[in-house]
N, C-alpha and C positions, 0 to 999 in steps of 0.2 A: 266796272266792266260787266256786261251781262254774264249770266250763269254762275256768278260767284255766290256762294252760300252764306246766308246771314242766319244767325240763331237769336230769336226773340224771347227773352225770359221775363215774364210778368205774370203775376197771380190773378190778374183781372182778364177773363176771357175775351171781353169786348175790345181791349187794347190790343191783345195778340192778334185778334182777327182784323182790326183796322191797319195795323203796322204790316201784316201779312199782305193785305190787299194792295197797299200803297207800293211797297217794294216789289211785289210779284209783277205789277203793271210796269215797272221800270225795268224788268228783265232779270231781276235777281231770284235765286232760289231761296225759300224761306222755310225755316223749321222753328217750331215753337215749343216752349216748356213753361210749365206753371210754377216750378220751383228751382231753386239753385241746384240741388242733387241731380235733378233729371237734366238740367243744363250741362253739369259737368260729365254726365254719362254721353250725352250727345256730342260733346266736344271731343271725347276720347275716342269716339268711333266714326266721326265724320270730318271731312275736310272743310272746317268752317273758316271763312275769311273775316268775319266781323261778328261781334256780339252786342246787342242791344239788351240792356237789362235794368229793371227797376231797382231802386235802392232799397225799398221796403219789400221784403219777400218773407214767406212764411218759412219757419225753421232757420236755415242759414241766411242771413241778410245779405243785401247787395254787396256791401263793402267786403264782407268776408269772402263771398263768392268772387269778387274782382281779385282778392289776394290770391285765391286758389288758382285762378285762371293765370296770373303773372307767374305763379311758380311752375306752371306747366308750359307756358309760352309767353315770353317777355315782349315779343313784337306784335301780339295779336290785338288788333283795335278793339277797344271796349267803349261803348257809349253808355253812359248812366243817365237815368231819367227818373223823375219823382214828381208827384203831385204836391209835395210839401218843399218847394224850392226855397232854400235859405242859402246865405253865403257860407255858413258853417258846413252844410252838407256838400256844397260844391267843392269847398276846400279839401274836406275829407276825402271825396272820391278822386280828386286830381292827385292828392298826395299818395293815394293807394295805387295809382297808375292809370286812372281812366284817361282815355283818348280825348273825350269831349263830354260835356255835361248838357242836358236839356231839362226844362221844366214843362210838366203836363199843363194843360192839354197841348199835345204836340200837333203842330201844323205840318200838313203834308209836304209842302216845299221846303220847309226847315228841316225835316228829317231826312229828305233826299240829299239836300245840300250837304248835311253833316256827314251822312254815310259816304257820299262820293268823296268829300274831302279827306275822311279817314282812310279809305281805301287807296286814293291817290298817293297819300303820304306814305303808306305801307309799301305800294309798289316801287315808289322812289327809293325807300330804304333797301328794299330787297335788291333793286338794280344797282344801287351803290355798293352793296355787299358783293354782288356777282362781279361787278367790274374791279373792285379791290382785289378779289381773290383771283381774277383773270390776270391783273397786272402782276401780282404777287408771284403768281405761278410762272409767268412769262420771264421774270427776272430771277427765279429761283436757281440755285447753283446747278441742279441737274439740267436745266435747260439752256445753260451757257454752252455755245457750240465750240468745241476745241478739245482734241484728245492729245495733242502733243505734249511732250514733257514740259515745254516752257509755259504752256497755257495752263497746264494742271498745277503747275507751281504757283501761278497767279491766282487761280481759283482757291487753292488751299490757304493762300495768304489772306485774301478777302474774306473767306469764311471765319478765319480766326479773328480778324478785326471788325467784322460787322456788328457784333453785339455792343461795342464800346462806342464812346463819343469822340474818340482820338482823332484828331484831323488826319486827313489822308491826301497825299499829293500823288496823282496818276500822271505819268509822263509816257510819251510815246508820239510817233509820227502822226500826222493828220490822218484820219480815216482808220485807226487801230481799234476804235471802240472804247474811248475813254469815258464817254457819257454812259454807255452800257454798264460799265463797271461801277460807276458811281450810283446808277439805278439798283444794281444788284446789291451794293453795300446798303442802301437805304431800305429796300424791300426785304431784306434779311436781317433787319436790325429792330429792336423794340420801338423804333420811331416810325415803323411803316404805315401806322394809322394816322400820322401827322403829314403835313405838306413836305414835298420834294420840290423845291424851287430851283430851277436851272437858269443861269445867267451867263450870257456870253460877253465877258469883259471887253472883247475886242470890238463889239458893235456898239458900245457906249462911248460917246465923245468925252474927252478929259474934263469938259466943263460940267458934265452932268453925272459923272461917275459917283460922287458922294451923295448926291440926291437921290440916285437910284438904289444905291446900296443901303443907305441910312435913313432915307426920307427927308422930308423938309416941312417947314411950317409955312402957312400963308403969308405972303409979303416978304419971304426971306430973299428972294430976288425977283426980277421983272416978271417973269412968266409964272411965278408960284401963286396962282389965284386961289388955291385951296391947300389944305393939308394933305400930305402924301405919305403912305406907308412905304417904307423901303423894303428891299428884299429880305433882310435880316429879320425884321418884324414879321414879314409875311411867312417866313420859314419857322417861325417859333414853335418849338416843340419838335421839329422835324430836321431836315437836311438842306443845306444850301449848297448847290453845286456851282462853283465858280469856274467856268471854262475860260481858257486863255488867260489865266491868272497873270501871266508875264505881261499883259498889256496894261495893267492898272499903272497909272501915272505915278512916278516917284513921289510927288507931292502928297498923294492920297494914301500912300501906304501906311504912315504912322498911324492914321485913324483906323485903318483896317487892322492893324496889329493891335491896337487897343481893344477893339470889339472883341477879337479873338481871345485876348488875354482875360478881359474883365467880363465878358458876356453881358455887355451892356451898350446901348447906342444912344447918341444924342443927334436928333434930327438937325438938319442945316437950318440955322436961324433960331435955334431953340436952346434952352439951357437945362430943359428937363431930362433926367437920365432914365432911360427905359431898360429894364431887364429883359434879356432875351436868352433862350435856351436852344442853341442852334449848333449842330454839328456841321463842320465845313469840309467838303470834298473839294479840292482844286485840282485842275488839270492844265497842262501847258505842253506845246511842242518845242518850246524854248529850252535852251540849257540854261537852267536857273543859276547853277553854280558860276557859269561864265558870266551871266548877267550881273550877278553879285560882285565878282571880281573886277568887272569893268564899271561898276558903280550906277548900273541901271535898275538894280533890285536890291531892297535892304536885306542885309544878311539876317537880321533878327527875325523879320517876317518870314524869310525862306525857312529857317529852322523851325519856326512855329508852325508853318504849313506842312512841312515834310517830316512830321514826327514818324509817320509811317509812308514811306515811299513805295509806289507800286509802279513798276515799269512794264509797259505792254510791248511786246516784240513786233516788229513789222511783219507783215505777211509772208515776205520772201524768207524769213528765218524760221517760218513754221509751215512748210509747204504740205506737210502731211495732213493738215487741217483742211485744205482746199476742197478735197472731195466732200467732206462732211458740210462745209459752208455752202457748197454748190447745191447739195441735196436740200439743205435748209432753206435757202433762198428760193429754189425752184417751188418748194411747197408753199412757202410764204407768199410769193408774187402771184402764183395760180390761185391761191385761196382768196387773195385780196381782190383779184379781178374776176373771181368766179369763172375761172377757165378750167378746162379739163387738165388733168396731170400731165406734165411733161418731163421727159428725162434727157440727160445729156448723153451724146454718143461717146464711145471710147476715144474717138479721135479729137473730139471737141473738148473732153475732159483733160486729156493729155496736153492740148494746147494751153488750157487754163493753168494746169499745174507748172508748165514750163515757164509761164509769163512772171515777171518779178514784181508786179503790181505796186507802182510808185504811189498810187492813191489808196493802197491797202484794202481793207475789208470793204469800206464804202465803195470803192471803185469796182470791186468784184460783184457786190450786190447790184449796182447800176448796170454792169455788163450782162449780168443774168437777166435782169428786167428787159433790157434791150433785145437780147437773144430770144426771149419768149415771145415778144412782140413781131420780131422779124422772121421766126421760124415758120417754115411751110407745113410742118407736121408736128406729131407729138414727140418726136425724136429731134433734139437740136444738133445740127450739124456744124462743123467748123466755120463755114461761111457765114453763118449768123452772128459769129463772134466779133465781126469787123476787124480791128487791128490787133485785139488781144492775142498774144502768143506770136505775133510777127517779130522776129528778132530785128527786123530793119527798123522797126518803131522804137526800139530801145537803145539804138546806137546814138549816143549824144556825145559830142565832143566836150569833154570835161577838162576844166582848167586845173592844172597841177601847178602849185606854187613852186617857182624855181628856188626861192630863198629858204634856208632852213628855218622852221619856226616850231612852236609846240604843236603837238598832234591835234589837240582841239581846236586851235584856231585854223589850222590847215583843213581839217574836216569841215568847219563852218564855212570857210571860203568856197570849198568844192561844192557843198550843199547849195550855197546861194547861187552859184553859176548853174548847176543842175536845175534847180527850181525855176530860175528865170528862163532858161532855155526850153523847158517843158511848158511853161506858161505862154510863152511867144508861140510855140508851135501849136498848142490848143487853140489859142485865139485866132491863129492864121487859118487852121483847118476848118473852123467853125465861122469863118466870115466875120470875126469880132463879136459874134454872139456870145455874151458872157454867161448866159444861162446854160447854154449848150456846152461851152468850154468847161464850166465847172462840173458838169455832169460827166464829160468825158474824163476829166481828171479824178473824178471820185471825190471831190471836195465840195463844201457847202458854197453857196453863192457869196455869202459874207466873207468867207475865207479867201475866196479869190479876189474879191474887190480889195481886201486888205493887202493880199500879196501884189495886186497890180499897182496899188499905190506904193507899197514898199520898194518895188524894183522900177517905178517911174515909167509903167507900161500904159499910162491912161490913154495914149493916142494908138495903141496897138489895136 
C-alpha cells in the first residue's frame, strides 16, 4: 500500500540508495540507516511498516538486530539479505524470526514482490486480529442484552461455566437465542482462538449425519469420492455447537456418545482412531427428558450432554427486556443498512411490550427491521409494526385434552396444536410463500420446513 514506511539498514551506501530509489518509485516512504543501532532508534521514533536489513552489519550484526526487533514488535515484517547467501545463514535468519530472505545482488522486481507479499501478510494478520477482537467483544458478557432477573441468572451461569470444557445443553423455545449463548460461552473461554463450528442437526439427513459429524474416507459409500473431515475434527481445539440435538437419529446416538466420552473419532469406512479436543454445546427446543422416556433419545447421551443445563426463558416471561432489545435492534439494523438513527414512539413501544412474541427474540428483531423499512420518518409509529401487538392476532383456538393425563403430555399436545395453527395462519397470510412465512413467525427457513413436514402441511 502506498505511503507505508520502509526502513532499509545496510552498511553499503550504494545498496541503500538503490533500494530507496526502487521502493520510492513504487509509492513507499523509505528511511535508511547504515548500522543496526541507528535502525533501532529509527524504529522507536517512527511508524515503520517493514524493515529490510543486511545480515552483515558493523557492530551489532543483522541476526542480533533481528532478535532486538522481535523483542520490540513480534509482528513487524523483516526481510534479511546478504551477499554471502548460504543455506546456513538463511536457516539462522528464519529461526530468528525473519519474514523472508534474499541474496544479493537484489533484482528490482524480486524485492518489490517480496515487500508486497510481506506487507499483505501483515495486513491480513492485523485484519484477523481486528475481526477476532470484534467478534469477542460482540459476544462478551457485558454486550449480552437483557437486564431481567431471569436473564441475569443465565449470564451468571454461563460466565461460571465458560472457562471449562464441560458439555452444556441449552434449551428453550425457537428464537430465544440459543446459538448466541453458545457463542458467548465459546468467545469467553480459553478456546476462543480456535474454531467455533455450528451445526444444525435438523438440516442433515439421517443417512449423512455420521459422515457430517465424524467424516468419511474415500470409497466408504457411493458418493464418497474423497476423504472428508467431519465437524468434530474441524472443531478440534475449539467448540462444536450442535443445534437441534434432539433430531439426531437414535441409530447414530451411540457413536456420538462414544466421541463425547473418549474424545476420539473414527471416520465412516475407516479403522483409524483420531483424537480430538472438542467442547460440545448442544441445544434443542424438544423436551429431551420426555424424548428419553418415550424411547426416542438415549438416556446416557442425554446425561452426558446435560452436565450443565441452561434454560433460556421465552420473551413473554421477560418483557422488561423488550425496550432494551428494541433499542439494540434499532441501532443494529440502522448501522447495518447505513441509515440514520431511528427511534420507537411511546405508543409503538407499548404495543411491542404487550405482544406475547411466539417467535421470541428472533421475531422481535425481524419486526424491528420491517418497521424501519416501512417507517415514513425517524420515529416509528404503531402502524409500521404490522400485526404485532394486535390482540386479535393472538387469539388461537387451543385444544385442551378432555381426558386426564400427566401435565407434560398435555402441554406437549397443546403446544403441537398451537404450532400447527400458527404455521397454517402464516402460510395462508403469505400466500404459501415459505420464506416470508418464516420471517413472519420469526423462525429460520429450515425450521419452518421441518415443522411443515412434521405437521403434514406440505400442500398448505
